[in-house]
FIBA-504874 format. One record per atom (N, C-alpha, C): x, y, z. Coordinates in steps of 0.05 Angstrom, whole numbers, padded with zeros to 5 digits, always signed. Each point is the difference from the previous one (the first is absolute). Layout:
XYZ/...
# end
This chain:
+01072+00812-00157/-00018-00016-00018/+00019-00009-00027/+00000-00025-00006/+00017-00011-00017/-00006+00014-00029/+00016+00007-00015/+00000+00008-00027/-00012+00029-00002/-00008+00012+00018/-00015+00029-00004/+00022+00017-00008/+00021+00001+00002/+00022+00017-00012/+00004+00002-00031/-00012-00021-00010/+00000+00001-00028/-00022+00008-00018/-00021+00017+00019/-00023+00008-00014/+00004+00027-00009/-00014+00005-00021/-00003+00028-00010/+00028+00011-00019/+00015-00020-00006/+00025+00008-00010/+00021+00015+00016/+00019+00013-00007/+00019+00011+00017/+00005+00028-00009/+00003+00017+00026/+00004+00029-00009/+00024+00003-00016/-00008+00017-00023/+00026+00013-00015/+00001-00026-00021/-00020-00019-00005/+00011-00017-00019/+00004+00004-00028/-00002+00028-00013/+00007+00008-00023/+00026+00003-00001/+00016+00010+00021/+00025+00002+00002/+00017-00017+00018/+00000-00030-00004/+00012-00016+00016/+00030+00004+00004/+00016-00002+00015/+00027+00003+00005/+00011-00018+00022/+00020-00010+00000/+00011-00015+00023/+00006+00017+00025/-00014-00015+00025/+00000+00023+00025/+00028-00002+00007/+00007+00029+00012/+00024+00005+00010/+00004-00016+00027/+00021+00000+00011/+00007-00012+00025/-00010+00013+00021/-00001+00029-00004/-00011+00017+00021/-00030+00014-00004/-00016-00017-00020/-00024+00008-00006/-00017-00006+00020/-00020+00020+00009/-00017-00007+00020/-00024-00020-00011/-00012-00015+00018/-00021-00017-00009/-00021+00016-00007/-00009+00024+00016/-00019+00022-00008/+00009+00023-00002/-00009+00019-00025/+00014+00024-00005/-00008+00023+00019/-00021-00006+00015/-00012+00018+00017/-00011-00017+00023/+00003+00011+00030/-00014-00012+00020/-00029-00009-00001/-00014+00017-00011/-00029-00007-00004/-00009-00025-00014/+00020-00010-00017/-00007-00022-00020/+00005-00024+00018/+00020-00001+00016/+00001-00022+00016/-00024-00005+00018/-00009+00025+00011/-00025-00003+00018/-00021-00007-00018/-00007+00010-00022/-00020-00012-00020/+00000-00028-00002/+00025-00014-00005/+00001-00022-00010/-00008-00018+00023/+00011+00005+00026/-00010-00011+00025/-00026-00002+00002/-00012+00026-00003/-00031+00003+00003/-00016-00019-00017/+00007+00003-00027/-00013-00017-00015/-00003-00029+00006/+00024-00014+00007/+00003-00029+00012/-00015+00000+00019/-00001+00016+00022/-00015-00005+00027/-00027+00006-00009/-00010+00015-00016/-00023+00005-00003/-00018-00028-00016/+00013-00008-00019/-00006-00025-00011/-00007-00026+00018/+00020-00002+00018/-00006-00019+00023/-00016+00008+00020/-00006+00025+00008/-00020+00008+00022/-00031-00008-00017/+00001+00006-00027/-00025-00006-00015/-00006-00027-00002/+00017-00015+00006/-00004-00029-00006/+00002-00009-00030/+00015+00017-00015/+00011-00004-00025/+00018-00018-00006/+00007-00003-00031/+00023-00019-00010/+00011+00015-00021/+00021-00014-00008/+00019+00013-00024/-00023+00008-00022/-00018-00019-00007/-00015+00012-00023/-00023+00016+00009/-00010+00003+00019/-00020+00019+00009/+00015+00027-00002/+00027-00001+00010/+00012+00027-00003/+00004+00009-00027/+00010-00018-00019/+00001+00008-00028/-00028+00009-00009/-00019-00013+00009/-00028+00011-00015/-00003+00029+00014/+00007+00003+00022/-00005+00028+00012/+00014+00021-00023/+00028-00005-00004/+00013+00015-00017/-00018+00006-00026/-00009-00021-00011/-00011-00001-00028/-00027+00017+00003/-00010+00005+00023/-00024+00014+00001/+00002+00031+00008/+00025+00009+00007/+00005+00030+00005/-00007+00016-00026/-00009+00022+00004/-00003+00021-00023/+00026+00008-00008/-00001+00014-00022/+00021+00011-00009/+00019+00022+00017/-00012+00014+00012/+00018+00015+00019/+00012-00016+00023/-00018-00017+00012/+00014-00016+00018/+00020-00018-00007/+00000-00009-00025/+00020-00022-00010/+00023+00015-00012/-00004+00020-00016/+00020+00010-00016/+00016+00028+00014/-00023+00020+00004/+00008+00028+00011/+00017-00006+00028/-00006-00019+00017/+00010-00001+00024/+00024-00019+00001/+00012-00008-00021/+00020-00010+00000/+00003-00029+00005/+00024-00016-00001/+00003-00029+00008/-00012+00000+00029/+00013+00005+00015/-00005-00005+00032/-00030+00016+00009/-00004+00020-00015/-00027+00012+00007/-00023-00021-00008/+00005-00014-00026/-00017-00020-00008/-00004-00026+00020/+00024-00006+00008/-00001-00021+00024/-00018+00009+00023/+00004+00021+00009/-00010+00015+00021/-00032+00002-00003/-00009+00007-00021/-00027+00000-00014/-00013-00027+00002/+00016-00021-00009/-00009-00024-00004/-00005-00016+00033/+00012+00010+00017/-00001-00011+00030/-00023+00012+00008/-00002+00027-00008/-00030+00011+00012/-00024-00010-00009/+00001-00007-00027/-00022-00011-00013/-00008-00032+00007/+00022-00014+00013/-00002-00027+00013/-00014+00006+00028/+00007+00022+00014/-00008+00004+00029/-00031+00009-00003/-00007+00011-00024/-00031+00013-00006/-00014-00025-00006/+00013-00013-00017/-00016-00033-00010/-00008-00017+00025/+00017+00001+00021/-00007-00017+00023/-00011+00015+00025/-00009+00024-00010/-00013+00021+00024/+00020+00004+00024/+00025-00004-00005/+00021+00005+00025/-00001+00030+00002/-00001+00013-00024/-00005+00029-00002/-00025+00007-00013/-00011+00026+00012/-00029+00011-00013/+00008+00020-00022/-00015-00002-00021/+00004+00021-00021/+00005+00023+00006/+00017+00017-00002/+00007+00026+00007/+00014+00007+00025/+00009-00024+00014/+00013-00001+00024/+00026+00013-00001/+00018-00010-00023/+00027+00011-00001/-00002+00029-00006/-00015+00008-00017/-00003+00031-00008/-00005+00017+00023/-00022-00009+00016/-00006+00013+00022/+00023+00005+00019/+00014-00024+00006/+00022-00002+00020/+00023+00020-00009/+00003+00000-00025/+00021+00019-00010/-00008+00028+00001/-00023+00009-00002/-00007+00026+00001/+00000+00009+00028/-00005-00019+00022/-00003+00009+00027/+00033+00000+00006/+00018-00012-00010/+00024+00003+00006/+00017+00025-00006/-00018+00012-00024/+00010+00023-00010/-00012+00025+00014/-00016-00005+00026/-00010+00022+00011/-00032+00001-00003/-00011-00015-00019/-00029+00010-00009/-00017-00017+00021/-00021+00005+00002/-00017-00014+00020/-00024-00011-00016/+00002-00027-00011/-00020-00010-00011/-00006-00028+00016/-00026-00012-00007/-00011-00021+00015/+00015-00029-00015/+00009-00012+00017/+00012-00025-00013/-00028-00021+00000/+00002-00016-00021/-00021-00019-00001/+00007-00024+00023/-00026-00011+00010/+00002-00019+00020/+00017-00028-00012/+00016-00011+00019/+00012-00026-00005/-00018-00021-00004/+00000-00014-00027/-00022-00016-00009/+00007-00030+00015/-00013-00019-00005/+00003-00027+00009/+00012-00010-00023/+00025-00013+00004/+00018-00015-00021/-00016-00023-00008/+00000-00002-00030/-00006-00023-00014/+00020-00010-00018/+00019-00015+00016/+00020-00011-00018/-00008-00024-00009/+00013-00009-00024/-00007-00027-00016/+00005-00024+00018/-00014-00018-00002/+00003-00027+00010/+00020-00016-00013/+00025+00008-00001/+00023-00012-00012/+00020-00008+00014/+00013-00021-00009/+00024-00015+00017/+00017-00016-00022/+00022+00007-00009/+00012-00016-00019/+00007-00030+00010/+00002-00019-00019/-00002-00026+00010/+00034-00009+00006/+00018+00018-00014/+00025-00008+00007/+00020+00029-00005/+00019+00000+00012/+00022+00021-00004/+00006+00005-00030/+00003+00026-00005/+00005+00007-00032/-00023-00005-00015/+00008-00001-00027/-00019-00002-00021/+00002-00027-00014/+00019-00013+00000/+00005-00025-00013/-00019-00022+00014/-00007-00017-00018/-00022-00022+00012/+00010-00026-00020/-00011-00023+00012/+00011-00028-00012/-00030-00009-00010/-00002-00011-00023/-00021-00014-00012/+00003-00029-00005/-00020-00013+00001/-00003-00026-00005/-00002-00008-00027/-00013+00018-00018/-00004-00004-00025/+00027+00009-00019/-00002-00009-00026/+00019+00002-00016/-00006+00027-00017/+00020+00014-00008/-00004+00026-00016/-00018-00003-00028/-00017+00014-00006/-00016-00002-00022/+00012+00004-00023/+00026+00013-00002/+00015+00007-00025/+00031-00011+00004/+00010-00003-00024/+00030-00011-00001/+00017+00021-00007/+00028-00006+00008/+00019+00020-00015/-00002-00005-00031/+00001+00019-00014/+00004-00003-00029/-00030+00006-00014/-00018-00005+00020/-00028+00001-00011/-00011+00030-00008/-00016+00002-00023/-00009+00028-00006/-00027+00001+00015/+00001+00024+00010/-00023+00008+00019/-00011+00028-00005/-00025+00006+00003/-00009+00027-00001/-00010+00014+00024/+00010+00023+00001/-00013+00016+00028/-00028+00006-00008/-00013-00006+00018/-00031+00005-00001/-00007+00032-00001/-00021+00002-00019/-00008+00033-00002/-00023+00001+00019/+00008+00007+00024/-00023+00003+00024/+00007+00029+00010/-00020+00009+00012/+00003+00025+00013/-00015+00000+00028/+00018-00013+00015/-00014-00005+00031/-00006+00028+00008/-00026+00002+00021/-00007+00024+00012/+00019+00007+00021/+00015-00019+00014/+00014+00012+00024/+00032-00005-00009/+00017-00010+00020/+00026-00001-00007/+00010-00021-00014/+00022-00001-00017/+00010-00016-00020/+00028+00007+00002/+00016-00024-00008/+00027+00006-00006/+00008-00011-00029/-00023+00000-00011/+00000-00007-00034/+00005+00025-00017/+00022+00008-00013/+00004+00028-00013/-00018-00001-00025/-00013+00024-00003/-00021+00005-00020/+00015-00006-00029/+00025+00010-00002/+00013-00003-00026/+00007-00024-00010/-00005-00023+00016/+00004-00027-00007/-00025-00018-00006/-00023+00013+00012/-00024-00015-00007/-00009-00005-00026/-00006-00024-00004/-00007-00012-00028/+00026-00008-00016/+00025+00006+00011/+00023-00003-00017/+00013-00033+00007/+00008-00006-00022/+00013-00032+00004/+00028+00000+00001/+00007-00017+00018/+00030-00002+00011/+00006-00035+00001/+00027+00001+00015/+00013-00026+00001/+00004-00002+00032/-00005-00019+00010/+00008-00003+00031/+00026-00010-00001/+00017+00017+00015/+00032-00002+00006/+00004-00018+00024/-00013+00010+00017/+00006-00012+00030/-00028-00004+00016/+00001-00023+00013/-00024-00003+00023/+00010+00008+00025/-00016+00021+00011/+00015+00007+00027/-00017-00013+00023/+00009+00000+00022/-00015-00014+00024/-00027+00015+00003/-00019-00015+00009/-00029+00015+00002/+00001+00023+00020/-00018+00017+00001/+00002+00023+00017/-00032+00008+00003/-00003+00014+00023/-00028+00014+00005/-00005+00017-00026/-00029-00004-00003/-00006+00018-00028/-00012+00026+00010/+00014+00016-00009/-00009+00030+00010/-00024+00005-00005/-00016-00006-00022/-00029+00011-00009/-00016-00008+00025/-00001-00022+00014/-00016-00005+00019/+00009+00007+00028/+00027-00001+00003/+00013+00008+00024/-00006+00028+00008/+00002+00019-00018/-00001+00028+00006/-00029+00003+00012/-00020-00013-00008/-00027+00006+00006/-00004-00022+00023/+00017-00012+00013/-00007-00017+00021/-00019-00026-00007/+00001-00012-00027/-00014-00019-00007/+00010-00024-00002/+00022-00008+00015/+00018-00022-00001/+00023+00003-00014/+00019-00020+00005/+00025+00001-00012/+00003-00010-00027/-00016-00021-00004/-00004-00009-00030/+00027-00001-00009/+00020-00019+00010/+00023-00001-00012/+00003-00014-00028/+00021+00013-00014/+00003-00011-00032/+00029-00002-00009/+00006-00016-00013/+00025+00001-00013/+00006+00026-00019/+00025+00009+00001/+00003+00024-00014/+00022-00006-00022/-00007+00011-00027/+00016-00006-00023/+00011+00024-00009/+00026-00004-00010/+00017+00021-00007/-00005-00003-00036/-00016+00018-00010/-00008-00004-00034/+00014+00020-00009/+00014-00008-00025/+00017+00016-00016/-00021+00006-00026/-00001+00028-00002/-00012+00013-00022/+00019+00012-00023/-00012-00002-00022/+00019+00014-00027/-00008+00030+00004/+00016+00019-00006/-00011+00030-00002/-00021+00000-00022/+00012-00009-00022/-00021+00007-00024/-00025-00013+00001/-00005-00024+00018/-00029-00010+00007/-00012+00018+00017/+00015+00015+00018/-00011+00017+00018/-00010+00029-00015/+00017+00010-00012/-00002+00025-00015/+00002+00002-00028/+00002-00021-00015/-00002+00007-00027/+00027-00003-00013/+00003+00000-00027/+00022-00006-00018/+00020+00025+00007/-00008+00023+00005/+00016+00024+00000/+00014-00002+00029/-00005-00015+00021/+00009+00003+00026/+00031-00009-00001/+00018+00009+00017/+00026-00006+00004/+00000-00031+00007/+00019-00014-00013/+00002-00026+00004/+00010-00013+00028/-00018-00009+00020/+00012-00011+00021/-00022-00017+00012/+00010-00014+00020/-00018-00019+00018/-00007+00009+00027/-00022-00001+00007/-00007+00006+00029/-00012-00024+00014/+00006+00000+00026/-00004-00021+00018/-00021+00010+00021/-00022-00013+00004/-00019+00009+00020/-00006-00024+00015/-00003+00004+00030/-00006-00023+00018/-00030+00003+00004/-00018-00022-00005/-00026-00001+00002/-00012-00023+00013/-00022+00002+00018/-00016-00016+00012/-00012-00018-00021/-00003-00027+00007/-00014-00021-00014/-00025+00009-00013/-00014+00014+00018/-00029+00009-00012/+00000+00021-00020/+00025+00011-00001/+00004+00021-00021/+00002-00009-00027/+00007-00026-00002/+00006-00014-00028/-00019-00019-00012/-00002-00002-00021/-00018-00024-00015/+00012-00007-00026/-00007-00025-00007/+00017-00012-00024/-00019+00014-00026/+00021+00008-00016/-00011+00015-00023/-00017-00018-00020/-00022+00007-00010/-00019-00012-00018/+00015-00008-00028/
# end
């Protein structure tokens, strides 16, 4: 699945170091298996990159934090299979208990209900016939909105004013794609924010650049 490996940050992001030449891709064998199972689960469920990200967001604390980075991926893959009724609720726990020598009844295999979804092209970049709504150097405001579902609009920039630095190619909108409501491709803008406008006069001085889809932005009044 293209782009899936950039989801959820990176393991050990708090102590980033250059990789050693002999450094293994996975520190434990089970991590590689979890990685593969997560990707296969998303495909088997009829999902896409954004639906998997949304599955990660819906995990409870134990499944997101306590189980670690690759445990998080594995849990999100299971959730996608539950979403599409490829797995029945409780099926994984029942199978694990039986493998441990217990004798419990496993739930019947459900009738899958995969989303009616097919991408219009490979990858996530799309071509638009319309011109971008905003120009380089233009002041824009990140919309102050709280979508009920998936979004890539960071909460900390909502309602803040920045300046467009770069207009990126149009891409599939995650907000709709995660819920199989259409690709709704939009231009993406690299918007530069001043730290003082974000966090007040006492903030450390620096500039922050955030990539945002066109529907995330508006013209300041």
